[in-house]
N, C-alpha and C positions, 0 to 999 in steps of 0.2 A: 587775165587773172585766173588762178586755179584755186577753187574753194573745196576743201576736203572735210566732209562730215564723217566723223569716225564712229559714232554710235547712234545711228538714226533710230533704232528700235527703242532706245531708252528715253526718247523724247516724246513718245506717245503715238498711238496709231492714227490720230487725227492731224498730225503735223504735216504741213504742206511746204515743200522745199522749192517749188518752181519759181518763186520770186527771186531766189538767189541767182537763177540763170541770167537775170538781167545784168549781172555784174561780171559774168565770165563762165568758165567751165566749172561744172559742179560734179564732184565724185562722191558718191554716197556709199558708206559701208554700214550694214545693219548693226554690227558689233565690232569690237576691236580689243586686242590685248596689248599689254605693254611691249611684248615681243614683236607684234605685228606693226606697231605704230611707226617706227623709224622709216621703214620702206614706204609706207603709205603717205607720209608727210614730206618726203625728201625734196619734192619739187613744188610744194604747196605755197601759195601766197597767204592763204587764210586757212586756219584749222579750227573746226568747231568740235569741242570735246566735252565729255561729261564725267565719266569715272576714270578714264585713262590718266595716269599721273603725267603732268606736264613738267618735264625736267630735262636735264642735259641728255639723259639716256634715250628719251623718246623723241625729242625735237632738236637735239643738238646739231644734227646734220642737215636740217632744213634751211638751206642757205638763202632761199627766196622769201622766207617767212616774214610777214609784216604784221600779222594780227592773229592772236589766239582768243577765241571766244569760249568761255567756260559756261556750262549750262546746268549747274547743280540745282536740284529741286528739293525743297524740304516738305512739300505737301504730297506729291505723288509717291515718293519713295518712303521706305520705312524709317523716317527720321522723326523721332518722338522722344523728347527729354523726359516725358512722363509715362513712358511705356512700362507695363507691368513686368516685362522681362529685363533682368539686369544686363544681359548681353545686348539687348536692343538699346538700352539707355547708354551703355558704354560706347556702342557704335555711333549713336546719335551725337554724343558728346564729342567724339573724335571728329565727326563730320564738321561740327562747328569750330572746333579747335583748328582744324586744317584751314578752314576758311578765314579765321581770324589772322592766321599767319599769311595767307595769300593776300588778304586785304592790306596787311602791313606792307608787304612787298610791293603792292600796287600803289601805295602812297595815299590811301584813303584814310579818313579818320572816323568813319562810321560803318557799322555792319548790322543788317537786319537779323533779328532772331524771333522765334515764337516759342511759346511754352510747350507746344504739343497738346496732348489731350488724354484724359482718363476714360474709363468706361462711361458711356453716355447714359447708362442707367444710374450713374452716380454712386455705384456700389464701392468704388475705391477712390472717391473724390479726395479725401484727406491725404491718402498716400500719394496720389498722382500730383496733387498740389505741392507736397513736400519734395517729391522727386524733381519736378520742374524747377522749383525755387532753388534747390541745392545745385542742380545742374547749371542754372543761369549764374548763380554766384561763382561757381568754379570758372565758368567762361569769362565772367567779368574780371576775375583776378588775372587771367591771361590777357584779356583785352587791355587792362591797365598797363601791363608791361609793354604792350605794343602801341600805346597811345591811341587806342580806339574806343569809341563809345558805342555800346550795343543799343540798337533801337528796337525795343520790345513792342512788336506790332499787335494791336487788337484784332482778333479774328471774328468771323461770324459765329453765331451760337451753334450752327451745325458743323463748324470746322473745329471748334475747341469748346470744352466746357470749363476751361480754366480762366483764361483772360479773353473776354468777349465784349466788354463794355468798360466805361470809365471807372465804376466802383471796383471791378476786379483788377483793372490795371493799377489803380492807386494802391490797392491792398498789396499787390505783388511788389510794387516799388517800395512801399513802406517796410515790408518784411525783408527785402534785399538790403536796404540801406547801403547802397553801393553807388559811388559817384560815376562809375563807368557804365551804368545802365540808365537809359532814359526811355520815355514813352514815345509811341509812334501811332499816328492815326492812319487808317485807311477809310476814306469817306464812305465806302459801302457798308462795312460793319457798323460804322458810326451812325449812319442814317437808319439802318435796320434796328438799331438800339434806341432810336428816338433821340439821339444826341446831336450836338452841333460843335463846331470848333471852339466856340467861346467856352463851352463847358470844360473842355480839356485845357484850354489856355488859362482859365481861372484856377483850375485845380493844380496844374503842373508848372505853369510859368515857363522858365527856361529849360525845364526838364522834358518839354516836348521837343524832340530832336529831329523828327522827320515826318513827312506827310505824303501818303499816296493820294493824289488829288485827281479823282476820276468821276465821271458821271455814272448814274445808275438809274434803274426804274422800279424800285430803288436797288434791286439786285443787279448783278452784272458788273463788268468792268468796261464801261463804254467810253467812247469818245465824247467830249463835251458837245452837247446839243442833241445827243441821241437818247438822253435820259430825262429825269425830272428833278435833279438835285439843284440846289440854290447856289450856283457858282458865285454870283455877285455878292450875295449875303455872306457866304463863307469867306470870300476874299476881304470883305469889309471887316469881318471879325478878326482875321489874321492881322490886318493892319491896325485895328483898334488896340489889340493887345501886344503889338510890336513883336510879332513872331519873326525871327531872324533866320530860320532854317530854310530848307529847300522844299518845294512842291514838285513831286515827280509824277509823271503819267505812268500808270500801270494798266494799259489797255490790252485785255486778253480775250475778249469775246471772239468767237469763231467767225463772225461775219466779216472780220477785218483781215483774215488770213491771207487772202489773195492780193490785198493792197494795203498793207499796214501803214505805209507812208501817208496815205490819204487820211487815215484816222488821226495820226499825230498832227498833220497840217490843219485838220478841222479843229482840233482841240486848241492848237496854238492860235489860230485865227479867232476863236471864241474868246480866248484869254485876252488877246490884244484889244478886242472890242470893249471889254470891260475895264481893262487897265489904263487905256489911253485917256 
């Protein structure tokens, strides 16, 4: 198997690619343009791309291609629906619009979004809130056409000063008044805010549409068992309030880079012990 990574530099300086070598030949390009892509992927089995458009012009001649992995990132790159620059807001809106269309093509019915952030000295808080709200509403209108629900994720207070706990999430959802937007928990910001799943389930009911379910200390995105969060209690609350959505693992701590599979297996084993 040949794995081609087209834009390694865009994934961060701390990214480790050696685990891919377990699956076959790995070819790494620091960067790539649309014009360079066809030649680089022509005999690839797997392509990992970020900003290069994935379309007939770039991958149409890749006859061995079995899988394309897209790695768009809304935190590291300048994607911010509440940016003070109109050009940055337009670019951010287009980023999410493109991904709504991609999600539709892939057949999914949900897509994660975040509000972005204003100045952390709060000097433009009202403007930033309005920009985020208006941008999300426009995205929700597009999502409705494609049959997609947008999962608005609560972030840590140091990641966003707009939606960072249950009160700010419920305020944003109330102002949006749009059926194509629901709330989303990440257990790390939730724990840091002193909240629990039951708080969100009581407030949102069926409007809680997705959960990032990971351990923390309380910070970090850890495999279950490596932090201090109350897995069993959380699961009991999801069951008590008849939550019907998914729980997904978002394990990102650097300690797992060299053996990510082990961190997932550890979490799955921990879940099975509680659920059986």
